[in-house]
C-alpha positions as CSV (number, residue, x, y, z in Angstrom):
1,X,0.0,0.0,0.0
2,X,2.8,2.5,0.9
3,X,4.5,2.0,-2.5
4,X,1.2,2.6,-4.4
5,X,0.4,5.8,-2.3
6,X,4.0,7.0,-2.9
7,X,3.6,6.5,-6.7
8,X,0.2,8.3,-6.6
9,X,1.6,11.3,-4.8
10,X,4.9,11.5,-6.9
11,X,2.8,12.5,-9.9
12,X,-0.2,13.9,-8.4
13,X,-2.5,15.4,-11.1
14,X,-5.8,14.6,-9.5
15,X,-7.2,18.1,-10.2
16,X,-6.3,18.1,-13.8
17,X,-7.7,14.6,-14.2
18,X,-10.9,15.4,-12.3
19,X,-10.2,12.4,-10.1
20,X,-12.5,12.5,-7.2
21,X,-11.4,9.2,-5.4
22,X,-10.6,10.3,-1.9
23,X,-6.9,9.5,-0.9
24,X,-8.1,8.3,2.6
25,X,-8.8,5.7,3.5
26,X,-7.0,4.2,0.5
27,X,-5.8,1.4,2.7
28,X,-9.3,0.0,2.5
29,X,-10.1,0.9,-1.2
30,X,-6.8,0.3,-2.9
31,X,-6.6,-3.5,-2.3
32,X,-10.2,-3.9,-3.6
33,X,-9.7,-1.7,-6.8
34,X,-6.3,-3.5,-7.6
35,X,-8.1,-6.9,-7.2
36,X,-5.7,-8.2,-4.5
37,X,-8.4,-8.8,-1.9
38,X,-10.6,-11.8,-2.6
39,X,-14.1,-12.4,-1.4
40,X,-16.3,-15.5,-0.9
41,X,-19.2,-14.2,-3.0
42,X,-21.4,-14.1,0.1
43,X,-21.6,-17.9,0.0
44,X,-23.5,-17.9,-3.4
45,X,-23.1,-20.8,-5.9
46,X,-23.4,-18.2,-8.6
47,X,-20.8,-18.5,-11.4
48,X,-19.7,-15.5,-13.4
49,X,-17.3,-15.6,-16.3
50,X,-15.2,-12.3,-16.7
51,X,-14.0,-11.7,-20.2
52,X,-10.4,-10.5,-20.7
53,X,-10.9,-7.3,-22.7
54,X,-7.2,-6.3,-22.7
55,X,-6.7,-2.5,-22.8
56,X,-10.4,-1.7,-22.7
57,X,-10.4,-2.7,-19.0
58,X,-7.2,-1.1,-17.9
59,X,-7.2,1.8,-15.4
60,X,-9.4,0.4,-12.7
61,X,-8.1,2.8,-9.9
62,X,-8.4,5.9,-12.2
63,X,-11.9,4.9,-13.4
64,X,-13.2,4.1,-10.0
65,X,-14.1,7.7,-9.6
66,X,-17.3,9.3,-10.7
67,X,-20.1,7.7,-12.7
68,X,-17.9,4.7,-13.9
69,X,-17.2,3.6,-10.3
70,X,-19.9,0.9,-10.4
71,X,-18.5,-0.7,-13.6
72,X,-15.1,-0.8,-11.8
73,X,-16.6,-2.2,-8.6
74,X,-18.3,-5.0,-10.3
75,X,-15.4,-5.9,-12.4
76,X,-13.0,-6.0,-9.4
77,X,-15.6,-7.8,-7.2
78,X,-16.1,-10.7,-9.7
79,X,-12.5,-10.9,-10.8
80,X,-11.3,-11.6,-7.3
81,X,-14.4,-13.6,-6.2
82,X,-15.1,-17.2,-5.5
83,X,-18.0,-16.7,-7.9
84,X,-15.6,-16.4,-10.8
85,X,-15.3,-19.3,-13.2
86,X,-12.6,-19.6,-15.9
87,X,-14.9,-22.0,-17.8
88,X,-17.6,-20.1,-19.9
89,X,-19.7,-23.3,-20.0
90,X,-20.1,-23.2,-16.2
91,X,-21.2,-19.6,-16.1
92,X,-24.6,-18.3,-15.0
93,X,-23.6,-14.7,-16.1
94,X,-21.0,-13.0,-18.1
95,X,-19.1,-9.7,-17.4
96,X,-17.4,-7.8,-20.2
97,X,-15.4,-4.9,-18.5
98,X,-14.9,-2.0,-20.8
99,X,-13.6,1.4,-19.5
100,X,-13.3,3.2,-22.8
101,X,-16.0,5.8,-21.9
102,X,-14.2,6.6,-18.7
103,X,-10.8,7.0,-20.5
104,X,-12.4,9.2,-23.1
105,X,-14.3,11.5,-20.8
106,X,-11.9,11.7,-17.9
107,X,-8.5,11.9,-19.7
108,X,-6.8,15.2,-18.9
109,X,-6.9,17.6,-22.0
């Protein structure tokens, strides 16, 4: 966490980027948005296949602000969840993460 916070503050352009993610308490938010804290899917037997969309789903920390935050939260939740399946034939639902609208609208000009 300390390393990630240091990198964020080293090149802090949150105002120019219209980044509204609060810096505190990042110790709670950062592991979730980086997908390093798993979850048990609330004990559900639901299976979700999360597509790998490459560059279209990069920038989860940046895009977690504003109206795109729910998209990122769902992606991060299911990507690190016991609900996730790597076999699309087992899936009950499919998630196709795509942050292109966030990148377009929130990129500093």
